[in-house]
C-alpha positions in Angstrom: 26.1 47.8 48.6 24.9 45.0 50.9 27.0 41.7 51.1 26.0 38.8 48.8 23.9 36.1 50.5 23.9 32.6 49.0 21.4 29.9 49.6 22.8 26.9 51.7 21.9 23.5 50.4 23.4 21.4 53.2 21.0 19.7 55.6 21.5 21.0 59.1 22.7 18.5 61.7 20.2 17.7 64.4 21.1 19.5 67.6 23.4 17.6 69.7 23.8 14.9 67.0 26.9 13.8 65.3 27.5 12.2 61.9 29.3 9.1 63.2 27.4 5.9 62.6 28.2 3.0 64.7 27.9 -0.5 63.1 28.9 -3.9 64.4 31.4 -6.1 62.5 28.8 -8.3 60.9 26.9 -5.3 59.4 30.2 -3.9 58.1 31.1 -7.3 56.5 27.6 -7.6 55.1 27.8 -4.1 53.5 31.3 -4.9 52.1 30.0 -8.2 50.6 27.0 -6.5 49.0 29.2 -3.7 47.6 31.6 -6.4 46.2 28.7 -8.4 44.6 27.2 -5.2 43.1 30.6 -4.2 41.7 31.3 -7.7 40.4 27.9 -8.0 38.8 28.2 -4.5 37.2 31.7 -5.4 35.9 30.5 -8.8 34.5 27.6 -7.1 32.7 30.0 -4.5 31.2 32.4 -7.2 30.0 29.6 -9.2 28.5 28.2 -6.1 26.7 31.7 -5.2 25.4 32.2 -8.8 24.2 28.9 -8.8 22.4 29.7 -5.4 20.8 33.1 -6.7 19.7 31.4 -9.9 18.2 28.9 -7.8 16.4 31.5 -5.4 15.0 33.8 -8.3 13.9 30.8 -10.1 12.2 29.8 -6.9 10.4 33.4 -6.2 9.3 33.8 -9.9 8.1 30.5 -9.7 6.1 31.6 -6.4 4.6 35.0 -7.8 3.6 33.5 -10.9 2.1 31.1 -8.9 0.1 33.9 -6.7 -1.2 35.9 -9.7 -2.1 33.0 -11.1 -3.9 32.6 -8.0 -5.9 36.3 -7.9 -6.6 36.2 -11.5 -7.8 33.3 -10.7 -10.1 34.9 -7.6 -11.4 38.2 -9.5 -12.1 36.3 -12.3 -13.8 34.4 -9.9 -16.0 37.6 -8.0 -16.9 39.4 -11.2 -17.8 36.4 -12.5 -19.9 36.2 -9.1 -21.7 39.9 -9.2 -22.6 39.9 -12.9 -23.7 36.7 -12.7 -25.8 38.2 -11.1 -28.9 41.0 -13.7 -28.9 38.6 -16.6 -28.6 36.3 -15.1 -31.3 39.3 -14.8 -33.6 40.3 -18.3 -33.0 36.9 -19.6 -33.8 36.4 -17.5 -36.9 39.9 -17.5 -38.4 41.8 -20.4 -37.0 39.3 -23.2 -36.7 38.1 -23.3 -40.3 41.5 -23.8 -41.8 42.4 -26.4 -39.1 39.2 -28.2 -39.8 40.0 -28.2 -43.5 43.5 -29.7 -42.8 42.0 -32.3 -40.5 39.3 -33.4 -42.9 41.2 -36.1 -44.7 42.5 -37.7 -41.5 39.0 -37.6 -39.9 37.6 -39.2 -43.1 40.2 -41.9 -43.0 39.5 -42.5 -39.3 35.9 -43.0 -40.2 36.6 -45.4 -43.1 39.1 -47.6 -41.3 36.6 -49.6 -39.2 34.5 -50.1 -42.4 37.3 -51.6 -44.5 36.8 -55.2 -43.2 33.2 -55.2 -44.7 34.1 -53.6 -48.0 36.2 -56.3 -49.8 36.0 -55.2 -53.4 32.9 -53.0 -53.0 33.7 -49.4 -54.0 33.4 -46.7 -51.4 31.3 -43.8 -52.7 32.7 -40.5 -51.4 30.8 -37.2 -52.0 32.7 -34.0 -51.2 33.4 -30.4 -52.2 35.8 -30.1 -55.1 38.2 -28.1 -53.0 38.6 -30.9 -50.5 39.1 -33.7 -53.1 42.9 -33.7 -53.5 43.7 -34.2 -49.8 40.9 -36.7 -49.1 41.5 -38.7 -52.3 45.2 -38.9 -51.8 45.0 -40.1 -48.2 42.2 -42.6 -48.9 44.0 -44.1 -51.9 47.3 -44.5 -49.9 45.9 -45.8 -46.7 42.6 -47.6 -47.5 43.5 -49.4 -50.7 39.9 -49.9 -51.7 38.2 -48.8 -54.9 36.8 -45.3 -54.6 34.0 -43.6 -56.5 34.4 -39.9 -55.8 31.6 -37.5 -56.6 32.2 -33.8 -56.4 29.3 -31.7 -55.0 29.8 -28.0 -55.0 26.9 -27.4 -52.7 28.7 -29.2 -49.8 30.9 -27.2 -47.5 34.7 -27.7 -47.7 34.5 -29.6 -44.4 31.7 -32.0 -45.4 32.1 -35.5 -46.7 29.5 -38.3 -47.2 30.7 -41.9 -47.3 28.3 -44.3 -48.8 28.4 -48.1 -48.7 25.7 -50.4 -50.0 24.3 -51.0 -46.5 25.2 -47.7 -44.7 26.1 -44.1 -45.0 28.4 -41.9 -42.8 28.7 -38.2 -42.7 31.8 -36.2 -41.7 30.8 -32.6 -41.1 33.7 -30.5 -39.7 32.0 -27.3 -40.9 29.1 -28.0 -38.6 31.5 -28.7 -35.7 33.2 -25.3 -36.3 29.8 -23.6 -36.3 28.8 -25.3 -33.1 32.1 -24.4 -31.4 31.8 -20.8 -32.5 28.2 -20.6 -31.3 29.2 -22.1 -28.0 31.9 -19.5 -27.5 29.5 -16.8 -28.5 26.8 -18.1 -26.1 29.3 -18.3 -23.2 30.3 -14.7 -23.5 26.7 -13.5 -24.0 25.6 -15.4 -20.9 28.6 -14.0 -19.0 27.7 -10.4 -20.0 24.0 -10.9 -18.9 25.2 -12.4 -15.6 27.5 -9.3 -15.0 24.6 -7.0 -15.8 22.1 -8.8 -13.6 24.6 -9.3 -10.8 
C-alpha cells in the first residue's frame, strides 16, 4: 500500500525571503495604540450591552413581581370579603332590627326635645305601631312632660313613628334605616364579586 499523502495548506515562503518584518518604533507604538483602542472600545461596548441586558432583566423581574403582588392582594381581598360577608349579612338581618327597636324611643325623644319649647300646652300627636307604644310612651312621658295623644297604627313598622304638631310633622323611620344599611352591605358585596370576576 502506498504512503498517505495529505494536502498542505500553508503558503510557501518566497525563495530567499524570511518572515521577519522590520518596523520602526513609531509604527510599533502606533500599532499598539490602535490595538489598545480597539480592545478598549470592544470592552466598553460589551460592558454597555451587559448593563443594558441587566437593566432589562431587572425591569422585567420587577414588573412580574409587582403583577404577582397585585394578584396576591386581590386574591387576599376577595378571600377576606367572602369570609366576612356572612357575618355582616347576619348582623344586618338579625342584629340591626332588634337594635333599632331598642333605639326607637331614645331617637323619638331626641327628635322631640328641640320641639318642646314651641309646644307649651299643645299636645304632641304620636302615631306608632302598637308593639312600640310601651317603650316610646314611657320615655316621652318621663322626659318630655307634655301632653301626648298616642294613636296606634298597625300598618306602621315597629321602627316607624310619626310626630305631629299643629305646624309641623316629623317622621322617625328606623325600619327604613335598617333596610338601607342592609341594602348597602348587599350592594357592596355584589359590586366586589363583579369586580373580582371582571378583574
